[in-house]
Structure formats: structure tokens, C-alpha cells
VOBA-1610 file (N, C-alpha, C; in pm, whole numbers, padded with zeros to 5 digits, always signed):
BEGIN
Unk+21300+10712+04682Unk+21287+10543+04763Unk+21101+10624+04801Unk+20966+10556+04787Unk+20874+10575+04800Unk+20845+10530+04929Unk+20771+10644+04956Unk+20705+10639+05141Unk+20615+10514+05162Unk+20625+10412+05283Unk+20563+10330+05296Unk+20432+10385+05349Unk+20295+10324+05380Unk+20173+10330+05407Unk+20192+10289+05575Unk+20092+10333+05622Unk+20089+10269+05740Unk+20024+10154+05738Unk+19940+10079+05640Unk+19960+09987+05660Unk+19980+09883+05654Unk+20124+09908+05555Unk+20285+09873+05493Unk+20369+09854+05734Unk+20371+09961+05711Unk+20423+09996+05834Unk+20392+09879+05957Unk+20261+09870+05960Unk+20192+09825+06079Unk+20216+09625+06069Unk+20250+09624+05900Unk+20259+09494+05887Unk+20391+09423+05912Unk+20487+09554+05899Unk+20651+09542+05950Unk+20664+09474+06047Unk+20585+09551+06202Unk+20632+09543+06290Unk+20566+09403+06361Unk+20648+09347+06461Unk+20591+09197+06518Unk+20477+09220+06605Unk+20368+09136+06565Unk+20243+09171+06630Unk+20298+09093+06801Unk+20200+09162+06884Unk+20218+09088+06995Unk+20066+09070+07060Unk+20060+08963+07084Unk+19908+08905+07126Unk+19900+08832+07274Unk+19830+08953+07319Unk+19781+08927+07425Unk+19796+08736+07493Unk+19743+08703+07383Unk+19645+08559+07432Unk+19768+08472+07454Unk+19903+08483+07421Unk+20013+08415+07372Unk+20160+08463+07470Unk+20079+08533+07558Unk+20191+08639+07669Unk+20202+08565+07770Unk+20321+08584+07841Unk+20356+08469+07963Unk+20336+08578+08082Unk+20306+08706+08044Unk+20275+08779+08161Unk+20138+08870+08147Unk+20056+08782+08109Unk+19907+08836+08043Unk+19812+08852+08216Unk+19845+08749+08283Unk+19786+08791+08449Unk+19825+08899+08520Unk+19945+08946+08469Unk+20023+09069+08533Unk+19951+09168+08446Unk+19894+09182+08378Unk+19845+09298+08268Unk+19742+09277+08264Unk+19680+09388+08168Unk+19529+09393+08150Unk+19436+09290+08100Unk+19488+09128+08041Unk+19407+09092+07987Unk+19337+08953+08146Unk+19400+08962+08238Unk+19370+08874+08326Unk+19171+08868+08332Unk+19168+08759+08303Unk+19018+08723+08336Unk+18930+08727+08213Unk+18974+08731+08100Unk+18947+08754+07967Unk+18887+08633+07905Unk+18737+08620+07812Unk+18711+08502+07771Unk+18787+08519+07644Unk+18760+08418+07584Unk+18862+08385+07441Unk+18813+08530+07350Unk+18731+08496+07335Unk+18634+08594+07251Unk+18684+08768+07324Unk+18712+08798+07404Unk+18735+08896+07477Unk+18870+08918+07420Unk+18945+08835+07464Unk+19108+08824+07460Unk+19125+08849+07302Unk+19051+08806+07219Unk+19112+08832+07084Unk+19030+08935+06988Unk+18971+09058+07084Unk+18914+09109+07041Unk+19064+09262+07101Unk+19074+09247+07181Unk+19203+09295+07240Unk+19347+09263+07179Unk+19349+09150+07138Unk+19448+09129+07058Unk+19448+09192+06915Unk+19333+09220+06899Unk+19325+09346+06758Unk+19404+09420+06820Unk+19362+09492+06919Unk+19404+09659+06957Unk+19546+09657+06979Unk+19618+09546+07027Unk+19737+09558+07068Unk+19839+09512+06980Unk+19862+09575+06867Unk+19932+09508+06763Unk+20088+09569+06746Unk+20123+09650+06782Unk+20266+09700+06817Unk+20348+09686+06894Unk+20470+09651+06913Unk+20545+09641+06987Unk+20657+09678+06918Unk+20792+09757+07078Unk+20871+09790+07027Unk+20988+09797+07121Unk+21101+09785+07074Unk+21205+09736+07186Unk+21268+09914+07169Unk+21313+09909+07324Unk+21361+10039+07321Unk+21498+09983+07418Unk+21621+10113+07362Unk+21757+10045+07406Unk+21774+10094+07545Unk+21857+10037+07611Unk+21909+10145+07768Unk+21965+10248+07734Unk+21886+10345+07836Unk+21891+10469+07855Unk+21842+10567+07727Unk+21721+10474+07693Unk+21665+10545+07540Unk+21492+10605+07655Unk+21425+10703+07607Unk+21327+10775+07653Unk+21212+10715+07543Unk+21117+10650+07679Unk+21014+10611+07597Unk+20911+10695+07587Unk+20904+10784+07661Unk+20839+10912+07660Unk+20872+10994+07784Unk+20843+11185+07711Unk+20915+11259+07775Unk+20795+11321+07883Unk+20838+11424+07943Unk+20722+11490+08013Unk+20649+11622+07923Unk+20521+11655+07931Unk+20525+11713+07838Unk+20444+11658+07676Unk+20521+11557+07641Unk+20425+11500+07519Unk+20299+11467+07539Unk+20247+11459+07414Unk+20093+11415+07431Unk+20073+11315+07501Unk+19993+11287+07535Unk+19937+11121+07580Unk+19845+11060+07489Unk+19915+10982+07398Unk+19812+10881+07334Unk+19820+10708+07386Unk+19902+10684+07431Unk+19924+10523+07434Unk+19950+10524+07618Unk+19907+10382+07648Unk+19963+10311+07776Unk+20069+10243+07759Unk+20163+10203+07763Unk+20261+10097+07743Unk+20259+09994+07844Unk+20264+09888+07770Unk+20254+09739+07884Unk+20458+09684+07902Unk+20470+09643+07985Unk+20630+09609+07975Unk+20651+09476+07916Unk+20683+09460+07838Unk+20710+09289+07785Unk+20831+09237+07808Unk+20907+09289+07878Unk+21054+09284+07923Unk+21163+09375+07924Unk+21220+09376+08021Unk+21296+09486+08108Unk+21267+09571+08196Unk+21337+09676+08202Unk+21276+09767+08311Unk+21338+09896+08295Unk+21208+09965+08388Unk+21257+10118+08325Unk+21219+10227+08469Unk+21251+10342+08493Unk+21236+10429+08565Unk+21120+10530+08521Unk+21097+10587+08613Unk+21024+10712+08585Unk+21074+10814+08652Unk+21141+10919+08614Unk+21138+11067+08675Unk+21103+11206+08638Unk+21103+11300+08731Unk+21075+11427+08685Unk+21184+11514+08711Unk+21190+11607+08607Unk+21279+11733+08669Unk+21243+11861+08740Unk+21329+11799+08841Unk+21293+11992+08969Unk+21323+12068+08907Unk+21336+12187+08973Unk+21335+12292+08963Unk+21505+12357+08956Unk+21562+12287+09052Unk+21687+12309+09076Unk+21791+12213+08955Unk+21705+12148+08873Unk+21769+12097+08772Unk+21792+11940+08804Unk+21779+11894+08903Unk+21797+11756+08921Unk+21664+11678+08872Unk+21706+11557+08898Unk+21592+11450+08830Unk+21562+11368+08964Unk+21420+11384+08991Unk+21352+11350+09083Unk+21281+11182+09026Unk+21347+11053+09073Unk+21275+10952+09053Unk+21133+10912+09093Unk+21052+10909+09052Unk+20920+10841+09071Unk+20912+10737+09110Unk+20957+10615+09012Unk+20922+10472+09041Unk+21008+10405+08954Unk+21021+10269+08970Unk+21066+10177+08889Unk+20970+10095+08834Unk+20981+10058+08698Unk+20848+09944+08660Unk+20962+09848+08583Unk+20851+09735+08580Unk+20918+09575+08539Unk+20838+09551+08420Unk+20903+09412+08342Unk+20788+09350+08261Unk+20628+09286+08382Unk+20551+09299+08254Unk+20454+09285+08361Unk+20347+09415+08400Unk+20428+09538+08418Unk+20346+09651+08455Unk+20339+09736+08320Unk+20282+09829+08387Unk+20209+09955+08281Unk+20265+10043+08306Unk+20326+10130+08156Unk+20330+10278+08163Unk+20281+10365+08143Unk+20306+10490+08171Unk+20174+10616+08077Unk+20064+10622+08127Unk+20051+10552+08249Unk+19887+10618+08353Unk+19899+10722+08360Unk+20040+10836+08413Unk+20064+10935+08395Unk+19983+11032+08364Unk+19959+11001+08215Unk+19918+11128+08115Unk+19745+11109+08073Unk+19687+11067+08191Unk+19560+11040+08145Unk+19458+11137+08184Unk+19504+11184+08296Unk+19414+11327+08341Unk+19456+11437+08267Unk+19549+11487+08191Unk+19584+11582+08152Unk+19602+11588+08026Unk+19608+11459+07996Unk+19641+11462+07816Unk+19771+11455+07785Unk+19879+11501+07842Unk+19996+11502+07862Unk+20077+11423+07944Unk+20223+11345+07946Unk+20266+11319+08008Unk+20319+11414+08116Unk+20328+11371+08246Unk+20383+11465+08327Unk+20529+11373+08363Unk+20595+11275+08337Unk+20734+11273+08370Unk+20793+11192+08257Unk+20894+11165+08294Unk+20989+11078+08212Unk+20957+10943+08203Unk+20982+10870+08085Unk+21013+10694+08124Unk+21114+10673+08045Unk+21246+10593+08140Unk+21365+10590+08039Unk+21366+10422+08092Unk+21457+10370+08000Unk+21499+10222+07987Unk+21622+10199+07996Unk+21607+10111+08169Unk+21758+10112+08237Unk+21798+10027+08200Unk+21724+09874+08101Unk+21825+09805+08044Unk+21721+09791+07936Unk+21827+09748+07815Unk+21730+09719+07650Unk+21607+09630+07684Unk+21466+09691+07687Unk+21358+09624+07686Unk+21261+09630+07565Unk+21145+09625+07592Unk+21042+09564+07489Unk+20889+09598+07559Unk+20836+09687+07490Unk+20688+09721+07506Unk+20594+09679+07385Unk+20456+09712+07457Unk+20367+09681+07364Unk+20270+09797+07371Unk+20243+09919+07274Unk+20182+10004+07247Unk+20028+09957+07264Unk+19939+10060+07330Unk+19783+10045+07380Unk+19743+10172+07346Unk+19688+10183+07229Unk+19615+10318+07191Unk+19496+10322+07324Unk+19508+10450+07392Unk+19461+10469+07479Unk+19290+10461+07446Unk+19261+10567+07391Unk+19121+10560+07309Unk+19023+10468+07289Unk+19153+10335+07221Unk+19050+10253+07178Unk+19016+10168+07296Unk+19109+10163+07344Unk+19141+10054+07506Unk+19010+10118+07564Unk+18968+10258+07566Unk+18873+10299+07676Unk+18753+10277+07620Unk+18701+10281+07456Unk+18603+10242+07400Unk+18588+10080+07424Unk+18679+09968+07416Unk+18685+09864+07442Unk+18640+09823+07567Unk+18692+09913+07682Unk+18656+09855+07831Unk+18542+09895+07836Unk+18484+09949+07814Unk+18321+10011+07796Unk+18244+09911+07766Unk+18297+09856+07658Unk+18206+09718+07576Unk+18209+09556+07642Unk+18342+09588+07725Unk+18373+09439+07809Unk+18392+09467+07938Unk+18306+09446+08080Unk+18343+09499+08192Unk+18430+09448+08263Unk+18449+09322+08218Unk+18565+09243+08302Unk+18702+09315+08241Unk+18714+09350+08111Unk+18839+09459+08109Unk+18862+09574+08173Unk+18675+09661+08163Unk+18689+09745+08250Unk+18738+09745+08406Unk+18719+09657+08462Unk+18706+09640+08564Unk+18896+09599+08648Unk+18920+09512+08526Unk+19057+09520+08565Unk+19199+09630+08550Unk+19119+09690+08464Unk+19172+09814+08417Unk+19179+09961+08496Unk+19081+09951+08613Unk+19026+09984+08751Unk+19102+10002+08825Unk+19139+09819+08842Unk+19230+09758+08973Unk+19359+09812+08928Unk+19414+09806+08770Unk+19557+09842+08753Unk+19549+10006+08824Unk+19474+10103+08785Unk+19451+10215+08827Unk+19477+10204+08951Unk+19393+10133+09019Unk+19401+10154+09193Unk+19494+10082+09238Unk+19593+10009+09191Unk+19699+09942+09221Unk+19829+10083+09266Unk+19804+10151+09158Unk+19908+10233+09086Unk+19919+10357+09206Unk+19733+10427+09288Unk+19725+10526+09344Unk+19789+10420+09451Unk+19758+10276+09495Unk+19832+10265+09633Unk+19932+10256+09619Unk+20034+10262+09532Unk+20167+10261+09552Unk+20257+10341+09592Unk+20122+10459+09493Unk+20202+10615+09512Unk+20168+10664+09647Unk+20071+10622+09718Unk+20050+10636+09877Unk+20136+10572+09977Unk+20187+10469+09920Unk+20284+10355+09984Unk+20387+10410+09983Unk+20438+10508+09876Unk+20576+10586+09870Unk+20585+10671+09972Unk+20458+10758+09933Unk+20447+10870+10028Unk+20470+10865+10161Unk+20376+10728+10160Unk+20422+10714+10368Unk+20577+10662+10398Unk+20640+10560+10339Unk+20752+10561+10310Unk+20846+10668+10319Unk+20840+10785+10268Unk+20906+10888+10271Unk+20883+10950+10418Unk+20759+10930+10443Unk+20703+11058+10572Unk+20735+11010+10690Unk+20745+10876+10711Unk+20776+10820+10873Unk+20908+10682+10870Unk+20952+10681+10778Unk+21057+10595+10815Unk+21194+10623+10779Unk+21256+10557+10845Unk+21396+10588+10872Unk+21488+10544+10774Unk+21588+10546+10718Unk+21690+10546+10629Unk+21682+10371+10572Unk+21687+10332+10666Unk+21705+10155+10688Unk+21599+10112+10654Unk+21475+10159+10720Unk+21362+10098+10675Unk+21313+10128+10561Unk+21351+10247+10490Unk+21323+10303+10366Unk+21416+10161+10234Unk+21535+10157+10294Unk+21573+10059+10152Unk+21525+09879+10226Unk+21504+09874+10380Unk+21476+09757+10337Unk+21327+09733+10307Unk+21227+09815+10312Unk+21084+09786+10247Unk+21108+09797+10075Unk+21197+09854+10017Unk+21209+09859+09878Unk+21287+09757+09831Unk+21373+09679+09914Unk+21405+09556+09895Unk+21325+09443+09856Unk+21249+09425+09980Unk+21142+09365+09986Unk+21014+09357+09881Unk+20966+09489+09837Unk+20936+09504+09753Unk+20992+09415+09644Unk+21071+09484+09596Unk+21107+09441+09485Unk+21131+09243+09484Unk+21143+09211+09597Unk+21111+09066+09583Unk+21010+09008+09548Unk+20909+09079+09664Unk+20765+09025+09552Unk+20712+09042+09460Unk+20798+09138+09357Unk+20736+09155+09233Unk+20849+09056+09170Unk+20952+09009+09226Unk+21014+08908+09105Unk+20953+08794+09133Unk+20900+08778+09219Unk+20839+08648+09317Unk+20717+08641+09196Unk+20644+08732+09169Unk+20542+08725+09083Unk+20544+08692+08974Unk+20685+08743+08920Unk+20704+08690+08781Unk+20773+08565+08741Unk+20789+08455+08866Unk+20837+08340+08884Unk+20965+08356+08864Unk+21025+08466+08908Unk+21202+08475+08974Unk+21194+08411+09116Unk+21317+08419+09158Unk+21353+08383+09260Unk+21315+08491+09342Unk+21294+08508+09472Unk+21240+08578+09602Unk+21352+08632+09602Unk+21500+08527+09659Unk+21605+08570+09741Unk+21717+08669+09661Unk+21731+08622+09530Unk+21849+08624+09427Unk+21774+08718+09275Unk+21826+08870+09284Unk+21808+08925+09178Unk+21927+09018+09168Unk+21918+09049+09010Unk+21977+09190+08989Unk+21926+09288+08988Unk+21962+09436+09049Unk+21915+09589+09026Unk+21978+09660+08934Unk+21867+09667+08824Unk+21892+09786+08732Unk+21933+09891+08751Unk+21878+09910+08849Unk+21912+10094+08869Unk+22050+10093+09000Unk+22108+10230+08952Unk+22185+10219+09039Unk+22164+10317+09165Unk+22280+10247+09253Unk+22276+10359+09383Unk+22178+10517+09414Unk+22286+10567+09317Unk+22201+10710+09351Unk+22092+10704+09312Unk+22014+10640+09166Unk+21894+10616+09154Unk+21760+10601+09253Unk+21829+10505+09334Unk+21803+10426+09485Unk+21761+10551+09534Unk+21829+10636+09574Unk+21837+10742+09678Unk+21738+10848+09641Unk+21780+10884+09514Unk+21622+10946+09468Unk+21521+10921+09468Unk+21467+10776+09441Unk+21333+10752+09451Unk+21271+10721+09630Unk+21401+10705+09716Unk+21348+10698+09878Unk+21416+10807+09939Unk+21477+10928+09885Unk+21444+11032+09938Unk+21578+11028+10024Unk+21705+10989+09936Unk+21815+10946+10066Unk+21933+11003+10005Unk+22053+11030+10072Unk+22163+11061+09962Unk+22229+10954+09932Unk+22303+10963+09846Unk+22462+10833+09806Unk+22466+10745+09920Unk+22558+10840+09942Unk+22593+10798+10091Unk+22531+10736+10192Unk+22407+10801+10200Unk+22317+10708+10289Unk+22294+10580+10257Unk+22255+10556+10121Unk+22204+10432+10051Unk+22338+10357+10053Unk+22462+10407+10081Unk+22600+10278+10064Unk+22590+10267+10166Unk+22572+10313+10261Unk+22613+10287+10391Unk+22484+10172+10470Unk+22390+10193+10398Unk+22228+10142+10474Unk+22285+10003+10411Unk+22349+10006+10249Unk+22388+09846+10170Unk+22495+09794+10308Unk+22571+09843+10337Unk+22697+09822+10398Unk+22639+09728+10534Unk+22565+09821+10586Unk+22502+09787+10763Unk+22411+09623+10752Unk+22328+09613+10624Unk+22274+09528+10596Unk+22354+09394+10579Unk+22455+09437+10517Unk+22553+09281+10451Unk+22620+09280+10614Unk+22657+09347+10653Unk+22765+09306+10795Unk+22671+09221+10896Unk+22535+09259+10901Unk+22461+09239+10971Unk+22407+09071+10958Unk+22424+09066+10815Unk+22428+08908+10752Unk+22266+08900+10702Unk+22227+09009+10680Unk+22081+09046+10610Unk+22077+08995+10405Unk+22186+09078+10372Unk+22207+09045+10235Unk+22317+09022+10189Unk+22363+08982+10101Unk+22515+08958+10054Unk+22478+09051+09882Unk+22574+09122+09885Unk+22601+09234+09767Unk+22741+09201+09681Unk+22686+09184+09569Unk+22854+09209+09462Unk+22797+09268+09334Unk+22833+09387+09351Unk+22800+09489+09245Unk+22657+09528+09282Unk+22604+09516+09162Unk+22477+09509+09182Unk+22353+09361+09180Unk+22432+09275+09211Unk+22369+09154+09239Unk+22332+09161+09404Unk+22225+09122+09431Unk+22163+09096+09578Unk+22114+08973+09554Unk+22174+08892+09699Unk+22128+08790+09743Unk+22058+08823+09910Unk+21926+08813+09924Unk+21865+08829+10067Unk+21858+08722+10153Unk+21938+08691+10250Unk+21969+08584+10284Unk+21876+08585+10440Unk+21835+08669+10454Unk+21751+08693+10586Unk+21616+08793+10589Unk+21462+08721+10506Unk+21379+08753+10462Unk+21345+08878+10618Unk+21305+08770+10714Unk+21229+08819+10809Unk+21297+08934+10928Unk+21446+08949+10879Unk+21493+09005+10922Unk+21478+09176+10883Unk+21454+09160+10737Unk+21428+09274+10657Unk+21297+09291+10754Unk+21157+09217+10723Unk+21077+09258+10806Unk+21092+09333+10929Unk+21167+09293+10954Unk+21154+09345+11138Unk+21213+09480+11144Unk+21303+09546+11032Unk+21356+09660+11046Unk+21229+09738+10981Unk+21196+09694+10863Unk+21114+09770+10812Unk+20949+09820+10869Unk+20940+09718+10979Unk+20802+09734+11061Unk+20845+09777+11186Unk+20941+09806+11209Unk+21003+09882+11365Unk+21054+09990+11319Unk+21021+10111+11410Unk+21065+10228+11442Unk+21166+10245+11557Unk+21173+10137+11635Unk+21288+10167+11736Unk+21408+10086+11751Unk+21407+09967+11750Unk+21551+09885+11761Unk+21668+09971+11605Unk+21776+09980+11687Unk+21878+09975+11576Unk+21928+09887+11483Unk+21970+09895+11385Unk+22022+09773+11265Unk+22079+09643+11356Unk+22187+09715+11421Unk+22269+09670+11514Unk+22169+09535+11586Unk+22037+09562+11695Unk+22015+09474+11721Unk+21922+09379+11663Unk+21906+09392+11529Unk+21849+09269+11453Unk+21947+09156+11470Unk+21915+09029+11453Unk+21983+08880+11456Unk+21976+08879+11318Unk+22121+08830+11244Unk+22069+08764+11148Unk+22064+08591+11151Unk+21928+08570+11053Unk+21884+08429+11048Unk+21837+08405+10897Unk+21776+08273+10877Unk+21751+08190+10763Unk+21636+08315+10739Unk+21624+08273+10561Unk+21538+08373+10500Unk+21411+08268+10500
//
């Protein structure tokens, strides 16, 4: 069987045009003119499906692309010296993966699909060249990188200063905000990650995460059915997140 050429392979994949993507305002192309969008469309011409539990990339692999999540959910993690996986983040549709490789030209973490997903491959060298020519794209890319830095700083603050229940409240509220930005319900969503993965991300033991979920449900803050979460009292969760003094039992349940 003859080998397929690069041109034939590129024609075989489905082209993903940023101009027609309903997530474009959450991703790189926000604010581009029609001509600039066309130029970016020509850059992003590969889309790939990643099956649940499959790696998008692994730590140590050479850095070549950044990835825009078109659909699905991912986690990033690193392998600790004791052999445990430390979850470093959760990423959903409209967000970017792969930025960890920019500085060292090699990925520093693993990216694993938590459900069947689809990503757009963005060649970084070509994106960098285009962003120098298109100032709007360059500014937005800098904003995206800044957002990642702020998010990492927020996680460090969360792990360093918050109690277990405050961490979980902040985590649920953050997911609520991100789902809302994508046009989904702010109060009802399915968790794609396990409680063990949540614990790894928040620096908590599995038993502590499960106990906090149970406390939230008993207090009428949330309703939990397996991985389905219904937030019943957003102000109550915010009160827990913002206060280091009152115990959970002191928080009264109320309307969201």
C-alpha cells in the first residue's frame, strides 16, 4: 500500500475554521477582523479526536503545538517523585492546552482527556509569526497567557490559605462561572473528574473531599447525584469561600 503524502493527509482531516466556531470568543480569535480571521483559519487546519483517558501529550515530549479544546474536558498532571500523579488543572471547551511547553520547548506535564474530546492543533511557531504581524492576535494571546498565570496564582493562594470546605466551595464556584461563560447552566452540571482527582488538585485527601461534599449537601448548599451537581445556594458557597471563621454548620441554606 503506497504511503500517503502530507498533502493527502492534510486534506483527509476535517478543517476547523475559527470563523465558524461557536467558542471563538473564549479562545484566540476574539476581536480579529474578517481578513485576520481568514489568515488564522489557514493556520488552524487540523482537528483531532482524543478518546477518554488518552493522552494529548506527555511530560518531556517536544513542544510544537498549543491546543484549543473544541469539545470535551481534560486534566493536566505531573508525576511526583513518590510515584503519585499530582493534578495541576482541569480544562474545558474554549480553553487552551500546551502553554506549559513554551519556555523550555518541552512539555512539563501530561494532558489527559477526561471524556471523549476534540481539539484544534495550532502550530506555535506559525502562530507566533502571525501574532507579530497581527497586533490584535498578539494582544489576545498575551491575555490568554496572563489568564493562565493568574489562575495558577489563584490555585497557590487557595492551597496556601483556605480550609478544605473553602477550597471545595471555590472549586465549585469556579466551575459554575466557566460553564456560564459557555452558555450552560450556572447551577447544574456534571463533574467529569473523580473526587480523588479533585482532591489531588485541591491538596486534599479523598475522604476529606467526600466529607465536604456531604456537609454541603446536608447544609442545603448543593444536591449531589453521583457526578451530577446542582448548586442550590450560590451565596452560601461564596460565604464559605470568603470567610475563614464560621464553621459550615453556621451557614444557612437559601436561594441561589
